[in-house]
NUDREN-780483 format. One record per residue (C-alpha): residue number from 0; residue in one letter; x negated, y, z negated. Coordinates in Angstrom, 2 decimals, m for minus. Layout:
<atoms>
<atom><k>NUM</k><r>a</r><east>X</east><north>Y</north><up>Z</up></atom>
...
</atoms>
This chain:
<atoms>
<atom><k>0</k><r>m</r><east>4.28</east><north>2.99</north><up>9.52</up></atom>
<atom><k>1</k><r>d</r><east>4.18</east><north>6.76</north><up>9.44</up></atom>
<atom><k>2</k><r>i</r><east>6.65</east><north>9.23</north><up>7.93</up></atom>
<atom><k>3</k><r>v</r><east>7.41</east><north>12.95</north><up>8.33</up></atom>
<atom><k>4</k><r>i</r><east>8.60</east><north>14.40</north><up>4.94</up></atom>
<atom><k>5</k><r>n</r><east>10.68</east><north>17.43</north><up>3.96</up></atom>
<atom><k>6</k><r>a</r><east>10.32</east><north>19.64</north><up>0.88</up></atom>
<atom><k>7</k><r>s</r><east>12.93</east><north>18.11</north><up>m1.28</up></atom>
<atom><k>8</k><r>p</r><east>11.50</east><north>14.53</north><up>m1.49</up></atom>
<atom><k>9</k><r>l</r><east>8.04</east><north>16.14</north><up>m2.11</up></atom>
<atom><k>10</k><r>i</r><east>9.38</east><north>18.33</north><up>m4.87</up></atom>
<atom><k>11</k><r>l</r><east>11.24</east><north>15.58</north><up>m6.63</up></atom>
<atom><k>12</k><r>l</r><east>8.36</east><north>13.08</north><up>m6.32</up></atom>
<atom><k>13</k><r>h</r><east>5.98</east><north>15.68</north><up>m7.68</up></atom>
<atom><k>14</k><r>r</r><east>8.32</east><north>16.44</north><up>m10.65</up></atom>
<atom><k>15</k><r>i</r><east>8.34</east><north>12.70</north><up>m11.62</up></atom>
<atom><k>16</k><r>n</r><east>4.62</east><north>12.20</north><up>m10.94</up></atom>
<atom><k>17</k><r>r</r><east>5.31</east><north>9.80</north><up>m8.15</up></atom>
<atom><k>18</k><r>l</r><east>3.84</east><north>11.52</north><up>m5.06</up></atom>
<atom><k>19</k><r>h</r><east>1.14</east><north>8.82</north><up>m4.90</up></atom>
<atom><k>20</k><r>l</r><east>3.89</east><north>6.34</north><up>m3.78</up></atom>
<atom><k>21</k><r>l</r><east>3.89</east><north>8.00</north><up>m0.35</up></atom>
<atom><k>22</k><r>n</r><east>0.34</east><north>6.88</north><up>0.46</up></atom>
<atom><k>23</k><r>e</r><east>1.14</east><north>3.36</north><up>m0.95</up></atom>
<atom><k>24</k><r>l</r><east>4.19</east><north>2.96</north><up>1.29</up></atom>
<atom><k>25</k><r>f</r><east>3.14</east><north>4.74</north><up>4.48</up></atom>
<atom><k>26</k><r>d</r><east>0.14</east><north>4.70</north><up>6.69</up></atom>
<atom><k>27</k><r>t</r><east>0.19</east><north>8.41</north><up>7.38</up></atom>
<atom><k>28</k><r>v</r><east>2.25</east><north>11.14</north><up>5.59</up></atom>
<atom><k>29</k><r>y</r><east>2.93</east><north>14.15</north><up>7.91</up></atom>
<atom><k>30</k><r>i</r><east>4.07</east><north>17.50</north><up>6.37</up></atom>
<atom><k>31</k><r>p</r><east>5.25</east><north>20.16</north><up>8.81</up></atom>
<atom><k>32</k><r>s</r><east>4.03</east><north>23.80</north><up>8.53</up></atom>
<atom><k>33</k><r>a</r><east>7.38</east><north>25.09</north><up>7.32</up></atom>
<atom><k>34</k><r>v</r><east>7.51</east><north>22.51</north><up>4.62</up></atom>
<atom><k>35</k><r>l</r><east>3.94</east><north>23.38</north><up>3.47</up></atom>
<atom><k>36</k><r>s</r><east>4.98</east><north>27.01</north><up>3.26</up></atom>
<atom><k>37</k><r>e</r><east>8.17</east><north>26.10</north><up>1.34</up></atom>
<atom><k>38</k><r>i</r><east>6.39</east><north>24.00</north><up>m1.34</up></atom>
<atom><k>39</k><r>q</r><east>3.52</east><north>26.40</north><up>m1.99</up></atom>
<atom><k>40</k><r>v</r><east>5.43</east><north>27.81</north><up>m4.98</up></atom>
<atom><k>41</k><r>i</r><east>8.47</east><north>26.30</north><up>m6.52</up></atom>
<atom><k>42</k><r>g</r><east>9.69</east><north>28.81</north><up>m9.08</up></atom>
<atom><k>43</k><r>k</r><east>6.30</east><north>29.28</north><up>m10.76</up></atom>
<atom><k>44</k><r>t</r><east>4.99</east><north>25.77</north><up>m10.37</up></atom>
<atom><k>45</k><r>k</r><east>2.76</east><north>25.01</north><up>m7.37</up></atom>
<atom><k>46</k><r>i</r><east>3.08</east><north>21.41</north><up>m6.09</up></atom>
<atom><k>47</k><r>n</r><east>m0.38</east><north>19.77</north><up>m6.22</up></atom>
<atom><k>48</k><r>l</r><east>m0.89</east><north>17.79</north><up>m3.01</up></atom>
<atom><k>49</k><r>d</r><east>m4.48</east><north>17.04</north><up>m4.06</up></atom>
<atom><k>50</k><r>n</r><east>m3.58</east><north>13.51</north><up>m5.13</up></atom>
<atom><k>51</k><r>i</r><east>m2.06</east><north>12.42</north><up>m1.86</up></atom>
<atom><k>52</k><r>t</r><east>m3.49</east><north>12.12</north><up>1.68</up></atom>
<atom><k>53</k><r>y</r><east>m1.41</east><north>13.88</north><up>4.40</up></atom>
<atom><k>54</k><r>e</r><east>m1.64</east><north>15.35</north><up>7.82</up></atom>
<atom><k>55</k><r>h</r><east>m0.59</east><north>18.89</north><up>8.41</up></atom>
<atom><k>56</k><r>l</r><east>2.03</east><north>18.64</north><up>11.33</up></atom>
<atom><k>57</k><r>k</r><east>2.19</east><north>21.65</north><up>13.62</up></atom>
<atom><k>58</k><r>v</r><east>5.36</east><north>21.52</north><up>15.77</up></atom>
<atom><k>59</k><r>s</r><east>5.10</east><north>22.91</north><up>19.17</up></atom>
<atom><k>60</k><r>n</r><east>8.64</east><north>22.80</north><up>20.69</up></atom>
<atom><k>61</k><r>t</r><east>9.93</east><north>26.11</north><up>19.38</up></atom>
<atom><k>62</k><r>i</r><east>12.97</east><north>25.89</north><up>21.77</up></atom>
<atom><k>63</k><r>a</r><east>14.13</east><north>22.70</north><up>20.07</up></atom>
<atom><k>64</k><r>i</r><east>13.58</east><north>24.28</north><up>16.69</up></atom>
<atom><k>65</k><r>l</r><east>15.61</east><north>27.30</north><up>17.52</up></atom>
<atom><k>66</k><r>g</r><east>18.37</east><north>25.01</north><up>18.93</up></atom>
<atom><k>67</k><r>l</r><east>18.71</east><north>23.15</north><up>15.75</up></atom>
<atom><k>68</k><r>l</r><east>18.65</east><north>25.99</north><up>13.33</up></atom>
<atom><k>69</k><r>g</r><east>21.86</east><north>27.08</north><up>11.83</up></atom>
<atom><k>70</k><r>r</r><east>23.17</east><north>24.85</north><up>8.98</up></atom>
<atom><k>71</k><r>l</r><east>19.74</east><north>23.23</north><up>8.84</up></atom>
<atom><k>72</k><r>h</r><east>16.70</east><north>24.87</north><up>7.29</up></atom>
<atom><k>73</k><r>i</r><east>13.50</east><north>25.40</north><up>9.22</up></atom>
<atom><k>74</k><r>g</r><east>11.67</east><north>22.72</north><up>7.23</up></atom>
<atom><k>75</k><r>e</r><east>14.36</east><north>20.14</north><up>8.03</up></atom>
<atom><k>76</k><r>v</r><east>14.31</east><north>21.02</north><up>11.70</up></atom>
<atom><k>77</k><r>e</r><east>10.47</east><north>20.88</north><up>11.87</up></atom>
<atom><k>78</k><r>v</r><east>10.65</east><north>17.43</north><up>10.21</up></atom>
<atom><k>79</k><r>m</r><east>12.84</east><north>16.12</north><up>13.07</up></atom>
<atom><k>80</k><r>v</r><east>11.34</east><north>17.85</north><up>15.97</up></atom>
<atom><k>81</k><r>g</r><east>7.87</east><north>16.98</north><up>14.65</up></atom>
<atom><k>82</k><r>a</r><east>8.79</east><north>13.40</north><up>14.33</up></atom>
<atom><k>83</k><r>l</r><east>10.21</east><north>13.29</north><up>17.80</up></atom>
<atom><k>84</k><r>e</r><east>7.07</east><north>14.97</north><up>19.30</up></atom>
<atom><k>85</k><r>r</r><east>4.87</east><north>12.44</north><up>17.66</up></atom>
<atom><k>86</k><r>n</r><east>7.15</east><north>9.48</north><up>18.21</up></atom>
<atom><k>87</k><r>i</r><east>7.43</east><north>8.85</north><up>14.46</up></atom>
<atom><k>88</k><r>k</r><east>10.50</east><north>6.86</north><up>13.64</up></atom>
<atom><k>89</k><r>i</r><east>10.98</east><north>7.62</north><up>9.98</up></atom>
<atom><k>90</k><r>v</r><east>11.89</east><north>10.90</north><up>8.25</up></atom>
<atom><k>91</k><r>a</r><east>12.42</east><north>11.73</north><up>4.60</up></atom>
<atom><k>92</k><r>l</r><east>15.26</east><north>14.08</north><up>4.13</up></atom>
<atom><k>93</k><r>d</r><east>17.71</east><north>14.48</north><up>1.18</up></atom>
<atom><k>94</k><r>d</r><east>20.29</east><north>16.92</north><up>2.60</up></atom>
<atom><k>95</k><r>n</r><east>23.34</east><north>15.20</north><up>4.06</up></atom>
<atom><k>96</k><r>a</r><east>23.67</east><north>17.49</north><up>7.09</up></atom>
<atom><k>97</k><r>a</r><east>20.02</east><north>17.02</north><up>8.00</up></atom>
<atom><k>98</k><r>r</r><east>20.20</east><north>13.24</north><up>7.52</up></atom>
<atom><k>99</k><r>n</r><east>23.13</east><north>13.12</north><up>9.87</up></atom>
<atom><k>100</k><r>k</r><east>21.49</east><north>15.21</north><up>12.48</up></atom>
<atom><k>101</k><r>a</r><east>18.27</east><north>13.04</north><up>12.25</up></atom>
<atom><k>102</k><r>r</r><east>20.37</east><north>9.96</north><up>12.82</up></atom>
<atom><k>103</k><r>q</r><east>22.00</east><north>11.56</north><up>15.83</up></atom>
<atom><k>104</k><r>l</r><east>18.50</east><north>12.18</north><up>17.21</up></atom>
<atom><k>105</k><r>g</r><east>17.75</east><north>8.48</north><up>16.80</up></atom>
<atom><k>106</k><r>l</r><east>15.51</east><north>8.76</north><up>13.73</up></atom>
<atom><k>107</k><r>n</r><east>15.45</east><north>6.30</north><up>10.86</up></atom>
<atom><k>108</k><r>v</r><east>16.16</east><north>8.30</north><up>7.62</up></atom>
<atom><k>109</k><r>t</r><east>15.09</east><north>7.73</north><up>4.10</up></atom>
<atom><k>110</k><r>g</r><east>15.08</east><north>10.21</north><up>1.14</up></atom>
<atom><k>111</k><r>t</r><east>13.64</east><north>10.47</north><up>m2.32</up></atom>
<atom><k>112</k><r>l</r><east>15.79</east><north>7.65</north><up>m3.72</up></atom>
<atom><k>113</k><r>g</r><east>14.94</east><north>5.48</north><up>m0.69</up></atom>
<atom><k>114</k><r>i</r><east>11.27</east><north>6.03</north><up>m1.33</up></atom>
<atom><k>115</k><r>i</r><east>11.69</east><north>4.99</north><up>m5.00</up></atom>
<atom><k>116</k><r>l</r><east>13.76</east><north>1.96</north><up>m4.00</up></atom>
<atom><k>117</k><r>a</r><east>11.15</east><north>0.88</north><up>m1.47</up></atom>
<atom><k>118</k><r>a</r><east>8.40</east><north>1.23</north><up>m4.13</up></atom>
<atom><k>119</k><r>y</r><east>10.45</east><north>m0.81</north><up>m6.54</up></atom>
<atom><k>120</k><r>k</r><east>10.99</east><north>m3.55</north><up>m3.83</up></atom>
<atom><k>121</k><r>k</r><east>7.26</east><north>m3.56</north><up>m3.14</up></atom>
<atom><k>122</k><r>g</r><east>6.38</east><north>m3.94</north><up>m6.85</up></atom>
<atom><k>123</k><r>l</r><east>4.90</east><north>m0.46</north><up>m7.09</up></atom>
<atom><k>124</k><r>i</r><east>7.15</east><north>0.52</north><up>m9.94</up></atom>
<atom><k>125</k><r>s</r><east>8.75</east><north>m1.80</north><up>m12.36</up></atom>
<atom><k>126</k><r>d</r><east>11.76</east><north>m0.02</north><up>m13.92</up></atom>
<atom><k>127</k><r>l</r><east>14.19</east><north>1.24</north><up>m11.24</up></atom>
<atom><k>128</k><r>k</r><east>16.70</east><north>2.39</north><up>m13.90</up></atom>
<atom><k>129</k><r>r</r><east>14.09</east><north>4.59</north><up>m15.62</up></atom>
<atom><k>130</k><r>e</r><east>12.95</east><north>6.12</north><up>m12.22</up></atom>
<atom><k>131</k><r>i</r><east>16.55</east><north>6.94</north><up>m11.27</up></atom>
<atom><k>132</k><r>a</r><east>16.95</east><north>8.64</north><up>m14.70</up></atom>
<atom><k>133</k><r>n</r><east>13.73</east><north>10.52</north><up>m14.07</up></atom>
<atom><k>134</k><r>l</r><east>15.03</east><north>11.74</north><up>m10.72</up></atom>
<atom><k>135</k><r>k</r><east>18.24</east><north>12.94</north><up>m12.36</up></atom>
<atom><k>136</k><r>n</r><east>16.28</east><north>14.72</north><up>m15.05</up></atom>
<atom><k>137</k><r>a</r><east>14.11</east><north>16.32</north><up>m12.30</up></atom>
<atom><k>138</k><r>g</r><east>17.23</east><north>17.86</north><up>m10.78</up></atom>
<atom><k>139</k><r>m</r><east>18.38</east><north>15.35</north><up>m8.16</up></atom>
<atom><k>140</k><r>y</r><east>22.12</east><north>14.86</north><up>m8.11</up></atom>
<atom><k>141</k><r>l</r><east>23.17</east><north>11.27</north><up>m7.98</up></atom>
<atom><k>142</k><r>s</r><east>26.69</east><north>10.03</north><up>m8.40</up></atom>
<atom><k>143</k><r>d</r><east>27.50</east><north>7.23</north><up>m10.73</up></atom>
<atom><k>144</k><r>d</r><east>28.77</east><north>5.33</north><up>m7.60</up></atom>
<atom><k>145</k><r>v</r><east>25.40</east><north>5.63</north><up>m5.86</up></atom>
<atom><k>146</k><r>i</r><east>23.43</east><north>4.69</north><up>m8.91</up></atom>
<atom><k>147</k><r>s</r><east>25.63</east><north>1.56</north><up>m9.43</up></atom>
<atom><k>148</k><r>k</r><east>25.17</east><north>0.57</north><up>m5.88</up></atom>
<atom><k>149</k><r>i</r><east>21.39</east><north>0.93</north><up>m6.05</up></atom>
<atom><k>150</k><r>l</r><east>21.02</east><north>m0.95</north><up>m9.31</up></atom>
<atom><k>151</k><r>f</r><east>23.10</east><north>m3.84</north><up>m8.17</up></atom>
<atom><k>152</k><r>l</r><east>21.42</east><north>m4.52</north><up>m4.80</up></atom>
</atoms>
């Protein structure tokens, strides 16, 4: 199972030292060009992708990209268009508007929290509550309602 991933999940997983989970959960991790450009420098901290294996995804359908730009960022659009071009069914997006558009395009959507939850269910992490707290401390907004639903699955 392959995945195309956006900047937000990469940034958050990097901040909590969990980027390695991507290779443990997915056969191939694809990162589009626009996303690679976006994560080169976050504030003053470069995301180190040396500890994960990924494929650089070059999206060729510029007409589709231009058609989807607007409320969505170029990285989000390249994630969706790239997934469709490569017939990859799963994308990792955190933004609600991008997630909704990806679903409209027939893609299966996960996000940072979904990756952490999948890792927990697979036994790759042992303390889900601590991981959620780490995500919140890393800057991810999670409502108490969402946290309660996740913890009581």
